VEXROMAR-33221 format. One record per residue (C-alpha): x negated, y negated, z negated; residue in one letter. Coordinates in steps of 0.5 Angstrom, whole numbers, padded with zeros to 4 digits, always signed. Layout:
N
<site <X Y Z> 'A'>
...
! end
This chain:
248
<site <-0421 +0493 +0164> 'M'>
<site <-0421 +0491 +0171> 'L'>
<site <-0414 +0492 +0175> 'L'>
<site <-0413 +0495 +0182> 'K'>
<site <-0410 +0490 +0187> 'A'>
<site <-0403 +0495 +0186> 'G'>
<site <-0403 +0495 +0179> 'E'>
<site <-0404 +0487 +0179> 'M'>
<site <-0398 +0486 +0184> 'A'>
<site <-0394 +0491 +0179> 'W'>
<site <-0395 +0487 +0173> 'L'>
<site <-0394 +0481 +0177> 'S'>
<site <-0387 +0483 +0179> 'L'>
<site <-0386 +0486 +0172> 'F'>
<site <-0387 +0479 +0169> 'R'>
<site <-0383 +0476 +0174> 'G'>
<site <-0384 +0470 +0179> 'S'>
<site <-0384 +0463 +0176> 'P'>
<site <-0378 +0461 +0179> 'E'>
<site <-0375 +0467 +0175> 'R'>
<site <-0378 +0465 +0169> 'Q'>
<site <-0375 +0458 +0170> 'I'>
<site <-0368 +0461 +0171> 'Q'>
<site <-0369 +0465 +0164> 'R'>
<site <-0371 +0459 +0161> 'L'>
<site <-0366 +0455 +0164> 'R'>
<site <-0360 +0459 +0161> 'K'>
<site <-0364 +0459 +0154> 'K'>
<site <-0364 +0452 +0154> 'V'>
<site <-0357 +0451 +0155> 'K'>
<site <-0355 +0456 +0150> 'E'>
<site <-0351 +0452 +0145> 'P'>
<site <-0350 +0457 +0140> 'H'>
<site <-0354 +0463 +0137> 'G'>
<site <-0361 +0461 +0134> 'D'>
<site <-0364 +0454 +0135> 'P'>
<site <-0371 +0457 +0135> 'A'>
<site <-0370 +0461 +0142> 'V'>
<site <-0367 +0454 +0145> 'R'>
<site <-0373 +0450 +0142> 'Q'>
<site <-0378 +0455 +0145> 'N'>
<site <-0375 +0455 +0152> 'A'>
<site <-0375 +0448 +0152> 'A'>
<site <-0382 +0447 +0150> 'Q'>
<site <-0384 +0453 +0155> 'K'>
<site <-0381 +0449 +0161> 'L'>
<site <-0385 +0442 +0158> 'F'>
<site <-0391 +0446 +0158> 'E'>
<site <-0390 +0449 +0165> 'M'>
<site <-0389 +0442 +0167> 'G'>
<site <-0387 +0443 +0175> 'T'>
<site <-0381 +0439 +0178> 'P'>
<site <-0377 +0445 +0178> 'E'>
<site <-0379 +0447 +0170> 'A'>
<site <-0377 +0439 +0168> 'L'>
<site <-0371 +0440 +0172> 'S'>
<site <-0369 +0446 +0168> 'A'>
<site <-0371 +0442 +0162> 'L'>
<site <-0367 +0436 +0163> 'L'>
<site <-0361 +0441 +0163> 'E'>
<site <-0362 +0440 +0155> 'R'>
<site <-0358 +0434 +0156> 'F'>
<site <-0352 +0437 +0159> 'T'>
<site <-0350 +0440 +0152> 'I'>
<site <-0349 +0439 +0145> 'S'>
<site <-0350 +0443 +0139> 'V'>
<site <-0348 +0443 +0132> 'S'>
<site <-0350 +0440 +0127> 'P'>
<site <-0350 +0433 +0131> 'S'>
<site <-0357 +0432 +0127> 'V'>
<site <-0360 +0438 +0130> 'L'>
<site <-0357 +0436 +0137> 'D'>
<site <-0360 +0429 +0136> 'E'>
<site <-0367 +0431 +0134> 'Q'>
<site <-0368 +0436 +0140> 'E'>
<site <-0366 +0431 +0145> 'K'>
<site <-0371 +0426 +0142> 'E'>
<site <-0376 +0431 +0143> 'Q'>
<site <-0374 +0433 +0150> 'V'>
<site <-0374 +0425 +0151> 'Y'>
<site <-0381 +0425 +0148> 'T'>
<site <-0384 +0430 +0152> 'W'>
<site <-0381 +0427 +0159> 'L'>
<site <-0384 +0420 +0157> 'V'>
<site <-0391 +0424 +0155> 'E'>
<site <-0391 +0426 +0162> 'L'>
<site <-0390 +0420 +0165> 'G'>
<site <-0390 +0419 +0173> 'E'>
<site <-0389 +0427 +0173> 'R'>
<site <-0382 +0426 +0170> 'A'>
<site <-0380 +0421 +0175> 'V'>
<site <-0377 +0425 +0181> 'A'>
<site <-0374 +0430 +0176> 'P'>
<site <-0370 +0424 +0172> 'L'>
<site <-0368 +0421 +0178> 'V'>
<site <-0365 +0427 +0181> 'E'>
<site <-0362 +0429 +0175> 'F'>
<site <-0359 +0422 +0174> 'L'>
<site <-0356 +0423 +0181> 'K'>
<site <-0352 +0429 +0180> 'R'>
<site <-0350 +0429 +0172> 'E'>
<site <-0346 +0425 +0167> 'R'>
<site <-0351 +0426 +0161> 'A'>
<site <-0354 +0419 +0163> 'V'>
<site <-0356 +0416 +0156> 'H'>
<site <-0363 +0420 +0154> 'W'>
<site <-0365 +0421 +0162> 'P'>
<site <-0364 +0413 +0163> 'A'>
<site <-0368 +0412 +0157> 'K'>
<site <-0374 +0416 +0159> 'A'>
<site <-0374 +0413 +0166> 'L'>
<site <-0374 +0406 +0162> 'Q'>
<site <-0380 +0408 +0158> 'A'>
<site <-0384 +0411 +0163> 'I'>
<site <-0383 +0405 +0168> 'L'>
<site <-0385 +0398 +0168> 'D'>
<site <-0379 +0393 +0169> 'P'>
<site <-0380 +0392 +0177> 'D'>
<site <-0380 +0399 +0178> 'R'>
<site <-0374 +0400 +0174> 'Q'>
<site <-0370 +0395 +0178> 'A'>
<site <-0372 +0399 +0184> 'R'>
<site <-0370 +0406 +0181> 'E'>
<site <-0364 +0404 +0178> 'F'>
<site <-0362 +0400 +0184> 'A'>
<site <-0363 +0406 +0189> 'A'>
<site <-0359 +0410 +0184> 'L'>
<site <-0353 +0406 +0183> 'L'>
<site <-0353 +0405 +0191> 'R'>
<site <-0353 +0413 +0191> 'Y'>
<site <-0347 +0413 +0186> 'L'>
<site <-0343 +0408 +0190> 'W'>
<site <-0344 +0412 +0197> 'D'>
<site <-0343 +0418 +0194> 'H'>
<site <-0338 +0417 +0188> 'P'>
<site <-0339 +0423 +0182> 'P'>
<site <-0333 +0427 +0180> 'A'>
<site <-0333 +0422 +0174> 'T'>
<site <-0334 +0415 +0173> 'A'>
<site <-0338 +0416 +0167> 'I'>
<site <-0345 +0416 +0169> 'P'>
<site <-0343 +0410 +0174> 'K'>
<site <-0341 +0406 +0168> 'A'>
<site <-0346 +0408 +0163> 'Q'>
<site <-0352 +0407 +0168> 'L'>
<site <-0350 +0400 +0169> 'I'>
<site <-0349 +0399 +0161> 'R'>
<site <-0356 +0402 +0160> 'A'>
<site <-0359 +0396 +0165> 'L'>
<site <-0359 +0391 +0159> 'G'>
<site <-0362 +0385 +0161> 'N'>
<site <-0366 +0388 +0167> 'L'>
<site <-0365 +0384 +0173> 'W'>
<site <-0367 +0383 +0181> 'S'>
<site <-0364 +0381 +0187> 'E'>
<site <-0363 +0387 +0189> 'N'>
<site <-0360 +0390 +0183> 'L'>
<site <-0356 +0384 +0182> 'D'>
<site <-0353 +0385 +0189> 'R'>
<site <-0352 +0393 +0188> 'T'>
<site <-0348 +0392 +0181> 'V'>
<site <-0343 +0387 +0184> 'R'>
<site <-0341 +0393 +0189> 'L'>
<site <-0338 +0396 +0182> 'F'>
<site <-0333 +0390 +0181> 'L'>
<site <-0329 +0393 +0186> 'D'>
<site <-0330 +0400 +0183> 'D'>
<site <-0323 +0404 +0182> 'D'>
<site <-0325 +0405 +0175> 'D'>
<site <-0323 +0400 +0170> 'D'>
<site <-0329 +0402 +0165> 'D'>
<site <-0334 +0401 +0171> 'V'>
<site <-0331 +0395 +0173> 'R'>
<site <-0332 +0392 +0166> 'L'>
<site <-0339 +0395 +0166> 'A'>
<site <-0341 +0391 +0172> 'A'>
<site <-0337 +0385 +0169> 'V'>
<site <-0341 +0385 +0163> 'H'>
<site <-0348 +0385 +0167> 'Y'>
<site <-0346 +0379 +0171> 'L'>
<site <-0344 +0375 +0164> 'M'>
<site <-0351 +0376 +0162> 'Q'>
<site <-0353 +0372 +0168> 'R'>
<site <-0353 +0364 +0168> 'P'>
<site <-0346 +0362 +0169> 'E'>
<site <-0347 +0359 +0176> 'D'>
<site <-0350 +0366 +0178> 'D'>
<site <-0344 +0370 +0176> 'G'>
<site <-0338 +0366 +0175> 'R'>
<site <-0335 +0366 +0182> 'D'>
<site <-0335 +0374 +0183> 'D'>
<site <-0333 +0375 +0176> 'V'>
<site <-0327 +0371 +0177> 'I'>
<site <-0325 +0374 +0184> 'R'>
<site <-0325 +0381 +0180> 'C'>
<site <-0320 +0378 +0175> 'Y'>
<site <-0316 +0376 +0181> 'L'>
<site <-0316 +0382 +0184> 'D'>
<site <-0314 +0386 +0178> 'S'>
<site <-0307 +0384 +0178> 'A'>
<site <-0305 +0391 +0176> 'D'>
<site <-0311 +0392 +0171> 'R'>
<site <-0309 +0388 +0165> 'P'>
<site <-0314 +0391 +0161> 'R'>
<site <-0320 +0388 +0166> 'I'>
<site <-0316 +0381 +0166> 'R'>
<site <-0316 +0381 +0158> 'H'>
<site <-0323 +0383 +0157> 'Q'>
<site <-0326 +0378 +0163> 'I'>
<site <-0322 +0372 +0159> 'L'>
<site <-0325 +0374 +0152> 'E'>
<site <-0332 +0374 +0155> 'Y'>
<site <-0330 +0367 +0158> 'F'>
<site <-0328 +0365 +0151> 'V'>
<site <-0334 +0368 +0148> 'E'>
<site <-0339 +0365 +0153> 'R'>
<site <-0335 +0358 +0154> 'G'>
<site <-0335 +0359 +0162> 'W'>
<site <-0330 +0355 +0166> 'S'>
<site <-0326 +0357 +0172> 'V'>
<site <-0328 +0351 +0176> 'R'>
<site <-0326 +0352 +0183> 'G'>
<site <-0321 +0357 +0181> 'H'>
<site <-0317 +0353 +0177> 'R'>
<site <-0310 +0354 +0180> 'P'>
<site <-0311 +0361 +0182> 'A'>
<site <-0313 +0363 +0175> 'V'>
<site <-0308 +0358 +0171> 'E'>
<site <-0302 +0362 +0174> 'E'>
<site <-0304 +0369 +0172> 'T'>
<site <-0306 +0367 +0165> 'L'>
<site <-0303 +0372 +0160> 'P'>
<site <-0300 +0370 +0154> 'A'>
<site <-0305 +0368 +0149> 'G'>
<site <-0309 +0364 +0153> 'F'>
<site <-0310 +0358 +0156> 'S'>
<site <-0314 +0353 +0160> 'L'>
<site <-0317 +0347 +0157> 'T'>
<site <-0318 +0340 +0161> 'R'>
<site <-0325 +0342 +0163> 'D'>
<site <-0323 +0349 +0166> 'G'>
<site <-0325 +0353 +0160> 'K'>
<site <-0321 +0359 +0157> 'V'>
<site <-0319 +0359 +0150> 'R'>
<site <-0314 +0363 +0146> 'R'>
<site <-0308 +0360 +0144> 'V'>
<site <-0308 +0357 +0137> 'G'>
<site <-0315 +0356 +0137> 'T'>
! end
């Protein structure tokens, strides 16, 4: 049976616009209680819609945790798999999500699975620069994004990470230090030592940097007097400027 124009318009209004459908599904996908099937069905519908707006709503599944944790992990892994399957279509929603949310692990992992290393380096450098220029309410996403980089490297990404050696948060500074400590000694040493010297009121940072120097066998060459006079109990310098634990 053919519908008249007025009837089609009424039926369309009854069903709701795509925007309203997405809003309803967004609420369901973020619901941590009740029937898991309702949440899972909403997530699948958003994936099947596949628009940037639908994917933005789908990504909000990462902002909640449900019980039991095994179910939570399974659902998040399913969303991750869908995003990777969508490939380039998911990149912009992922980037926008990472700019504003603290739930970094799964979205960052999806972005890394979709992009080649060069593109990853560009996107993560841009993301970190954005978070540097627009500090989030919590330092968690900054620290987690830097730690998610692993061995990923480019000159621009390296420069961007070094900005966070001056971050107000200890965890963020240490994430940046850890990243630089994976570089060759001559590349990372001077800035890490500067971070150590600038952290006089942050004993946790100083202690961790010294531990890293012990583990990697780095020296404080070029900074020995400044470092030596600030060494806490339990550390000393060898003749060639390497940090060692006292008694080892």
